[in-house]
Biotite code that builds the C-alpha atoms (Angstrom):
import biotite.structure as struc

atoms = struc.array([
    struc.Atom([-122.462, -49.571, -40.290], chain_id="A", res_id=1, res_name="MET", atom_name="CA", element="C"),
    struc.Atom([-120.727, -52.538, -38.510], chain_id="A", res_id=2, res_name="MET", atom_name="CA", element="C"),
    struc.Atom([-121.311, -54.348, -35.483], chain_id="A", res_id=3, res_name="ASP", atom_name="CA", element="C"),
    struc.Atom([-118.967, -53.560, -32.349], chain_id="A", res_id=4, res_name="VAL", atom_name="CA", element="C"),
    struc.Atom([-117.816, -56.907, -31.370], chain_id="A", res_id=5, res_name="SER", atom_name="CA", element="C"),
    struc.Atom([-114.059, -56.619, -30.741], chain_id="A", res_id=6, res_name="ASP", atom_name="CA", element="C"),
    struc.Atom([-113.923, -53.367, -29.300], chain_id="A", res_id=7, res_name="GLY", atom_name="CA", element="C"),
    struc.Atom([-115.069, -50.148, -30.197], chain_id="A", res_id=8, res_name="LEU", atom_name="CA", element="C"),
    struc.Atom([-111.864, -48.515, -30.800], chain_id="A", res_id=9, res_name="LEU", atom_name="CA", element="C"),
    struc.Atom([-110.602, -51.311, -32.694], chain_id="A", res_id=10, res_name="ILE", atom_name="CA", element="C"),
    struc.Atom([-113.719, -51.537, -34.705], chain_id="A", res_id=11, res_name="ASP", atom_name="CA", element="C"),
    struc.Atom([-113.916, -47.756, -35.631], chain_id="A", res_id=12, res_name="ALA", atom_name="CA", element="C"),
    struc.Atom([-110.153, -47.714, -36.495], chain_id="A", res_id=13, res_name="SER", atom_name="CA", element="C"),
    struc.Atom([-111.162, -50.319, -38.970], chain_id="A", res_id=14, res_name="ARG", atom_name="CA", element="C"),
    struc.Atom([-113.612, -48.711, -40.242], chain_id="A", res_id=15, res_name="MET", atom_name="CA", element="C"),
    struc.Atom([-111.989, -45.321, -40.895], chain_id="A", res_id=16, res_name="ALA", atom_name="CA", element="C"),
    struc.Atom([-109.148, -47.610, -42.115], chain_id="A", res_id=17, res_name="SER", atom_name="CA", element="C"),
    struc.Atom([-111.663, -49.544, -44.945], chain_id="A", res_id=18, res_name="ALA", atom_name="CA", element="C"),
    struc.Atom([-112.662, -45.774, -45.239], chain_id="A", res_id=19, res_name="SER", atom_name="CA", element="C"),
    struc.Atom([-109.610, -44.197, -46.072], chain_id="A", res_id=20, res_name="ASN", atom_name="CA", element="C"),
    struc.Atom([-110.494, -41.678, -42.958], chain_id="A", res_id=21, res_name="LEU", atom_name="CA", element="C"),
    struc.Atom([-109.193, -40.327, -39.955], chain_id="A", res_id=22, res_name="ALA", atom_name="CA", element="C"),
    struc.Atom([-111.521, -41.286, -36.802], chain_id="A", res_id=23, res_name="VAL", atom_name="CA", element="C"),
    struc.Atom([-111.753, -39.539, -33.448], chain_id="A", res_id=24, res_name="SER", atom_name="CA", element="C"),
    struc.Atom([-113.397, -40.782, -30.693], chain_id="A", res_id=25, res_name="ILE", atom_name="CA", element="C"),
    struc.Atom([-114.669, -38.729, -27.156], chain_id="A", res_id=26, res_name="ASP", atom_name="CA", element="C"),
    struc.Atom([-114.847, -40.853, -24.395], chain_id="A", res_id=27, res_name="LEU", atom_name="CA", element="C"),
    struc.Atom([-116.940, -38.761, -22.789], chain_id="A", res_id=28, res_name="ALA", atom_name="CA", element="C"),
    struc.Atom([-119.709, -39.594, -24.974], chain_id="A", res_id=29, res_name="ARG", atom_name="CA", element="C"),
    struc.Atom([-119.649, -43.242, -24.489], chain_id="A", res_id=30, res_name="ILE", atom_name="CA", element="C"),
    struc.Atom([-122.582, -44.155, -23.157], chain_id="A", res_id=31, res_name="PRO", atom_name="CA", element="C"),
    struc.Atom([-122.202, -46.850, -20.001], chain_id="A", res_id=32, res_name="LEU", atom_name="CA", element="C"),
    struc.Atom([-125.014, -48.640, -18.478], chain_id="A", res_id=33, res_name="SER", atom_name="CA", element="C"),
    struc.Atom([-125.780, -47.558, -14.637], chain_id="A", res_id=34, res_name="ASN", atom_name="CA", element="C"),
    struc.Atom([-124.571, -51.355, -13.899], chain_id="A", res_id=35, res_name="ALA", atom_name="CA", element="C"),
    struc.Atom([-120.667, -50.639, -15.200], chain_id="A", res_id=36, res_name="TYR", atom_name="CA", element="C"),
    struc.Atom([-120.269, -47.438, -13.673], chain_id="A", res_id=37, res_name="HIS", atom_name="CA", element="C"),
    struc.Atom([-121.024, -48.888, -10.070], chain_id="A", res_id=38, res_name="ALA", atom_name="CA", element="C"),
    struc.Atom([-118.296, -51.443, -11.718], chain_id="A", res_id=39, res_name="PHE", atom_name="CA", element="C"),
    struc.Atom([-115.750, -49.325, -12.711], chain_id="A", res_id=40, res_name="SER", atom_name="CA", element="C"),
    struc.Atom([-116.952, -46.566, -14.709], chain_id="A", res_id=41, res_name="GLY", atom_name="CA", element="C"),
    struc.Atom([-113.716, -46.483, -16.640], chain_id="A", res_id=42, res_name="ASP", atom_name="CA", element="C"),
    struc.Atom([-114.668, -45.461, -20.249], chain_id="A", res_id=43, res_name="ARG", atom_name="CA", element="C"),
    struc.Atom([-111.492, -46.283, -22.140], chain_id="A", res_id=44, res_name="LEU", atom_name="CA", element="C"),
    struc.Atom([-111.374, -50.240, -20.249], chain_id="A", res_id=45, res_name="ALA", atom_name="CA", element="C"),
    struc.Atom([-114.973, -50.294, -21.903], chain_id="A", res_id=46, res_name="ALA", atom_name="CA", element="C"),
    struc.Atom([-114.270, -48.663, -24.981], chain_id="A", res_id=47, res_name="ALA", atom_name="CA", element="C"),
    struc.Atom([-111.710, -51.232, -25.702], chain_id="A", res_id=48, res_name="THR", atom_name="CA", element="C"),
    struc.Atom([-113.500, -54.389, -24.115], chain_id="A", res_id=49, res_name="ALA", atom_name="CA", element="C"),
    struc.Atom([-115.220, -56.697, -26.418], chain_id="A", res_id=50, res_name="GLY", atom_name="CA", element="C"),
    struc.Atom([-118.386, -58.633, -26.909], chain_id="A", res_id=51, res_name="ASP", atom_name="CA", element="C"),
    struc.Atom([-120.494, -54.990, -26.803], chain_id="A", res_id=52, res_name="ASP", atom_name="CA", element="C"),
    struc.Atom([-122.819, -56.083, -29.893], chain_id="A", res_id=53, res_name="TYR", atom_name="CA", element="C"),
    struc.Atom([-124.052, -52.381, -31.060], chain_id="A", res_id=54, res_name="GLN", atom_name="CA", element="C"),
    struc.Atom([-124.344, -50.718, -34.416], chain_id="A", res_id=55, res_name="LEU", atom_name="CA", element="C"),
    struc.Atom([-121.058, -48.391, -35.094], chain_id="A", res_id=56, res_name="LEU", atom_name="CA", element="C"),
    struc.Atom([-122.454, -46.115, -37.860], chain_id="A", res_id=57, res_name="PHE", atom_name="CA", element="C"),
    struc.Atom([-121.442, -42.651, -40.125], chain_id="A", res_id=58, res_name="ALA", atom_name="CA", element="C"),
    struc.Atom([-123.527, -40.529, -41.319], chain_id="A", res_id=59, res_name="ALA", atom_name="CA", element="C"),
    struc.Atom([-123.552, -37.009, -42.830], chain_id="A", res_id=60, res_name="PRO", atom_name="CA", element="C"),
    struc.Atom([-123.382, -34.248, -39.461], chain_id="A", res_id=61, res_name="GLN", atom_name="CA", element="C"),
    struc.Atom([-127.303, -33.023, -39.580], chain_id="A", res_id=62, res_name="ASP", atom_name="CA", element="C"),
    struc.Atom([-128.372, -36.703, -39.753], chain_id="A", res_id=63, res_name="PHE", atom_name="CA", element="C"),
    struc.Atom([-131.186, -36.713, -37.621], chain_id="A", res_id=64, res_name="VAL", atom_name="CA", element="C"),
    struc.Atom([-131.591, -39.622, -35.310], chain_id="A", res_id=65, res_name="THR", atom_name="CA", element="C"),
    struc.Atom([-131.585, -40.968, -31.279], chain_id="A", res_id=66, res_name="ASP", atom_name="CA", element="C"),
    struc.Atom([-128.361, -42.716, -32.034], chain_id="A", res_id=67, res_name="ALA", atom_name="CA", element="C"),
    struc.Atom([-125.621, -41.064, -29.549], chain_id="A", res_id=68, res_name="MET", atom_name="CA", element="C"),
    struc.Atom([-122.728, -39.692, -31.505], chain_id="A", res_id=69, res_name="ARG", atom_name="CA", element="C"),
    struc.Atom([-119.279, -40.342, -29.621], chain_id="A", res_id=70, res_name="ILE", atom_name="CA", element="C"),
    struc.Atom([-117.093, -39.078, -32.675], chain_id="A", res_id=71, res_name="GLY", atom_name="CA", element="C"),
    struc.Atom([-116.156, -37.948, -35.757], chain_id="A", res_id=72, res_name="ALA", atom_name="CA", element="C"),
    struc.Atom([-114.663, -38.921, -39.403], chain_id="A", res_id=73, res_name="PHE", atom_name="CA", element="C"),
    struc.Atom([-112.016, -36.632, -41.037], chain_id="A", res_id=74, res_name="SER", atom_name="CA", element="C"),
    struc.Atom([-109.394, -36.398, -43.649], chain_id="A", res_id=75, res_name="ALA", atom_name="CA", element="C"),
    struc.Atom([-106.505, -38.119, -42.697], chain_id="A", res_id=76, res_name="GLY", atom_name="CA", element="C"),
    struc.Atom([-106.069, -41.197, -40.846], chain_id="A", res_id=77, res_name="SER", atom_name="CA", element="C"),
    struc.Atom([-105.625, -43.190, -37.511], chain_id="A", res_id=78, res_name="GLY", atom_name="CA", element="C"),
    struc.Atom([-107.188, -42.883, -34.299], chain_id="A", res_id=79, res_name="LEU", atom_name="CA", element="C"),
    struc.Atom([-107.191, -40.163, -31.702], chain_id="A", res_id=80, res_name="THR", atom_name="CA", element="C"),
    struc.Atom([-109.174, -40.216, -28.608], chain_id="A", res_id=81, res_name="LEU", atom_name="CA", element="C"),
    struc.Atom([-109.948, -37.092, -26.555], chain_id="A", res_id=82, res_name="HIS", atom_name="CA", element="C"),
    struc.Atom([-112.455, -36.809, -23.069], chain_id="A", res_id=83, res_name="ASP", atom_name="CA", element="C"),
    struc.Atom([-114.111, -33.285, -22.923], chain_id="A", res_id=84, res_name="CYS", atom_name="CA", element="C"),
    struc.Atom([-111.541, -32.127, -25.510], chain_id="A", res_id=85, res_name="GLY", atom_name="CA", element="C"),
    struc.Atom([-108.461, -33.101, -23.706], chain_id="A", res_id=86, res_name="LYS", atom_name="CA", element="C"),
    struc.Atom([-106.418, -35.419, -25.644], chain_id="A", res_id=87, res_name="PRO", atom_name="CA", element="C"),
    struc.Atom([-106.042, -39.081, -24.525], chain_id="A", res_id=88, res_name="VAL", atom_name="CA", element="C"),
    struc.Atom([-103.337, -41.310, -25.233], chain_id="A", res_id=89, res_name="PRO", atom_name="CA", element="C"),
    struc.Atom([-104.714, -44.335, -27.435], chain_id="A", res_id=90, res_name="LEU", atom_name="CA", element="C"),
    struc.Atom([-103.904, -47.488, -25.119], chain_id="A", res_id=91, res_name="PRO", atom_name="CA", element="C"),
    struc.Atom([-101.306, -50.270, -25.639], chain_id="A", res_id=92, res_name="PRO", atom_name="CA", element="C"),
    struc.Atom([-104.543, -52.284, -27.025], chain_id="A", res_id=93, res_name="SER", atom_name="CA", element="C"),
    struc.Atom([-107.754, -51.142, -28.842], chain_id="A", res_id=94, res_name="LEU", atom_name="CA", element="C"),
    struc.Atom([-109.406, -54.035, -28.224], chain_id="A", res_id=95, res_name="GLY", atom_name="CA", element="C"),
    struc.Atom([-109.795, -58.079, -29.554], chain_id="A", res_id=96, res_name="TYR", atom_name="CA", element="C"),
    struc.Atom([-107.736, -59.156, -32.290], chain_id="A", res_id=97, res_name="GLU", atom_name="CA", element="C"),
    struc.Atom([-108.226, -62.451, -33.762], chain_id="A", res_id=98, res_name="HIS", atom_name="CA", element="C"),
    struc.Atom([-104.771, -64.716, -34.530], chain_id="A", res_id=99, res_name="ILE", atom_name="CA", element="C"),
    struc.Atom([-104.728, -66.373, -37.545], chain_id="A", res_id=100, res_name="SER", atom_name="CA", element="C"),
    struc.Atom([-102.808, -69.731, -37.170], chain_id="A", res_id=101, res_name="ARG", atom_name="CA", element="C"),
    struc.Atom([-102.014, -70.150, -40.965], chain_id="A", res_id=102, res_name="GLY", atom_name="CA", element="C"),
])
């Protein structure tokens, strides 16, 4: 489990990488507020925006919860996106990346 503060896609990718797994996200399953629908409704933009402060977690498929299932982890590596089964190319930026000034 981790918080989503830098953007859903970048944080899901980080979780998958730390777990030595691949992750697939279904953009159609990402919940959006009514206010965001009225503003834009662009799910890909919402998935790369930061400061969401939601929790992202992985659980067995038969885990019972009220949480929204938006994707799945599997053997392999990397991030893939789809929208109702249709592949979606990755955007140029997955989210906010902190710059280290050594």
